[in-house]
C-alpha positions in Angstrom: 66.9 87.5 94.3 67.8 83.8 93.8 65.0 81.2 94.0 64.6 79.7 97.5 64.3 76.0 97.9 60.7 75.2 99.0 61.6 72.3 101.3 64.3 74.3 103.1 62.0 77.2 103.5 59.3 74.9 105.0 61.7 73.6 107.6 62.7 77.1 108.6 59.1 78.1 109.0 58.3 75.0 111.1 61.3 75.3 113.4 60.9 79.0 114.0 57.3 80.0 113.4 56.1 83.3 114.9 52.4 84.0 114.2 51.7 87.5 112.8 55.2 88.4 111.8 58.2 87.3 109.9 60.8 85.8 112.3 64.4 87.1 112.2 65.6 83.6 111.3 63.2 83.4 108.4 64.2 86.9 107.2 67.8 86.0 107.4 67.2 82.8 105.4 65.3 84.7 102.7 68.0 87.3 102.4 71.0 84.9 102.8 70.3 81.5 101.2 72.6 78.6 102.4 74.6 78.7 99.1 75.5 82.4 99.7 76.3 81.8 103.4 78.6 78.9 102.4 80.2 81.0 99.7 81.1 83.7 102.3 82.3 81.1 104.9 84.6 79.4 102.5 86.1 82.6 101.2 87.7 83.4 104.5 91.5 83.0 104.5 91.5 81.5 107.9 88.0 80.4 109.0 87.5 79.8 112.7 86.6 76.4 114.0 83.0 77.6 114.4 82.8 78.9 110.8 84.2 75.6 109.4 81.7 73.6 111.6 78.9 75.7 110.1 80.3 75.2 106.5 80.4 71.4 107.1 76.8 71.6 108.3 75.8 73.4 105.1 77.8 71.0 102.9 76.0 68.0 104.5 72.6 69.3 103.3 71.2 69.5 99.7 72.7 72.5 97.9 72.1 74.2 94.6 75.6 74.0 93.3 74.8 76.0 90.2 73.7 78.9 92.4 76.8 78.6 94.6 79.0 78.7 91.5 77.1 81.6 90.0 77.3 83.6 93.3 81.0 82.8 93.9 81.8 84.0 90.4 79.6 87.1 90.7 81.3 88.1 94.0 84.8 87.4 92.6 85.2 84.8 95.3 85.4 81.6 93.2 89.2 81.1 93.7 88.9 81.4 97.5 85.8 79.2 97.7 87.4 76.5 95.5 90.6 76.6 97.5 88.7 76.4 100.8 87.0 73.3 99.6 90.1 71.8 98.0 92.4 72.0 101.1 89.7 70.1 103.1 89.1 67.4 100.5 85.9 68.7 98.9 83.6 67.3 101.7 80.1 66.7 100.4 80.9 68.0 96.9 79.5 65.7 94.0 82.2 64.4 91.6 80.6 66.2 88.6 80.6 69.5 90.5 84.2 69.0 91.6 85.3 68.3 88.0 83.5 71.3 86.7 85.1 73.6 89.3 88.6 72.1 88.7 88.2 73.0 85.0 87.1 76.6 85.7 89.9 77.1 88.2 92.5 75.9 85.7 91.3 78.4 83.2 91.4 81.1 85.9 95.0 80.2 86.7 96.1 80.4 83.1 94.4 83.9 82.8 96.2 85.0 86.0 99.6 83.8 84.6 99.0 85.7 81.4 98.2 88.9 83.3 101.3 88.5 85.5 103.5 88.0 82.5 102.0 91.0 80.7 102.4 93.2 83.8 106.0 92.3 84.1 106.5 93.1 80.4 104.9 96.5 80.7 106.9 97.4 83.8 110.1 96.5 81.9 109.1 98.7 79.0 108.4 101.7 81.2 111.5 101.2 83.3 113.6 101.1 80.1 112.1 104.5 79.2 112.9 105.7 82.8 109.2 106.2 83.5 108.2 105.4 87.1 105.1 103.1 87.3 103.2 101.4 90.0 100.7 98.5 89.5 97.4 99.0 91.4 95.1 96.3 92.8 95.1 93.2 90.7 97.9 90.7 90.9 100.3 92.5 93.3 97.4 93.0 95.8 96.5 89.3 95.6 100.1 88.3 96.2 100.2 90.7 99.2 97.0 89.4 100.7 97.1 85.7 100.0 100.7 85.0 98.8 99.2 83.7 95.6 97.9 85.8 92.7 95.5 83.1 91.6 93.4 83.6 94.8 92.0 86.9 93.5 90.1 87.5 90.3 91.8 90.2 88.2 90.1 91.2 85.0 92.6 93.8 83.8 95.7 95.7 84.7 95.7 99.1 86.5 98.9 101.1 86.3 99.7 104.4 88.0 102.3 106.8 86.4 103.3 110.4 87.2 101.2 113.0 85.4 104.1 114.4 83.4 104.9 111.0 82.0 101.4 109.8 81.3 101.3 110.7 77.6 104.7 109.2 76.9 103.7 106.0 78.8 100.5 105.9 76.7 102.5 106.0 73.4 104.9 103.3 74.7 102.0 101.1 75.4 100.4 101.7 72.0 103.7 100.9 70.3 103.9 97.7 72.2 100.6 96.4 70.9 97.9 98.2 72.7 95.0 100.0 71.1 92.9 102.9 72.3 90.3 105.4 71.1 92.7 108.1 72.1 95.3 107.1 69.6 93.7 109.1 66.8 92.6 111.9 69.2 95.7 113.4 70.8 93.8 116.5 72.0 91.3 114.3 73.9 94.2 112.3 75.3 95.8 115.5 76.6 92.6 116.7 78.2 92.0 113.3 79.8 95.4 113.2 81.4 95.2 116.9 82.4 92.0 116.4 84.4 92.9 113.1 86.0 90.8 110.7 83.9 92.2 107.2 83.3 92.9 106.0 79.8 91.7 102.6 78.7 93.8 100.5 76.4 93.3 97.0 75.0 95.7 94.5 73.6 94.2 91.7 71.6 95.9 88.4 71.1 94.4 85.4 69.1 93.6 83.5 72.3 93.0 86.3 74.8 92.5 90.0 75.4 94.1 92.2 78.0 92.6 95.5 79.2 94.8 98.1 80.8 93.7 101.3 82.7 96.4 103.9 82.7 96.0 106.3 85.7 98.1 109.4 86.4 98.7 111.7 89.3 100.8 114.7 90.1 103.8 113.5 92.2 105.4 115.5 94.9 108.8 115.2 96.5 108.8 112.0 98.6 110.2 108.9 97.0 109.1 105.3 97.5 109.6 102.0 95.7 107.1 99.3 95.1 108.1 95.8 94.4 106.2 93.2 92.4 107.0 89.5 92.0 105.1 87.3 89.6 104.5 83.6 90.2 107.8 82.6 88.7 109.6 84.5 91.5 111.1 87.2 89.3 111.2 90.5 91.1 109.9 93.7 89.5 110.3 97.2 90.9 108.4 100.4 90.2 109.3 103.7 91.7 107.3 106.9 92.0 107.6 110.3 93.7 104.4 110.5 95.7 104.9 113.0 98.4 101.7 115.0 97.5 99.2 113.3 95.2 96.5 115.3 93.5 95.1 116.2 90.1 95.9 119.7 89.0 
């Protein structure tokens, strides 16, 4: 549990003291320090007036900015918290903290752009091989939820392909620069695919590394198409037969 500021704890005790037991307010304070509460308030896509009023109240008091940053990153909420502060002019945020957060956010945006470009490249490769594929979570989910891929932290790429195309898709990815422990163990790859286990692949570049999890399912008769647009606006499509999904 994070260290609790002594002065803040003393104020809560004085304002809401209950002899012989721990008050509900004190219990909530201990379990939910102001930095974590602020993190959760700012991560809302559309905070209510009451929520923003509470956020301003917290921002006007002394805060442990290192803890707020650490928690925002640990929860995967840093982009939302930073954006929530940015669109309101960073009220109460020290200049040094603001500069540090801006630097971290720029690196995050670069990483997101690289993942978006890589995802589009992979979908093109598989489409050229007539392999249906659908991206899971990650960048498409962020664009669907927030309209901006950079507002969600994505550490890797998750890709779903039909079971009968999984091994071919794996080899296409390897030939395009990915590495995997399964490359030298074809029997293990076959068993992994047969029993519905995902396959982890990694592509190493001089300045960055991309992880990819290849998932596969048995696909039934119903057909649907999923679209994906990266931040440059280029539309990507992935189709899959998904009437009845299950592992054999």
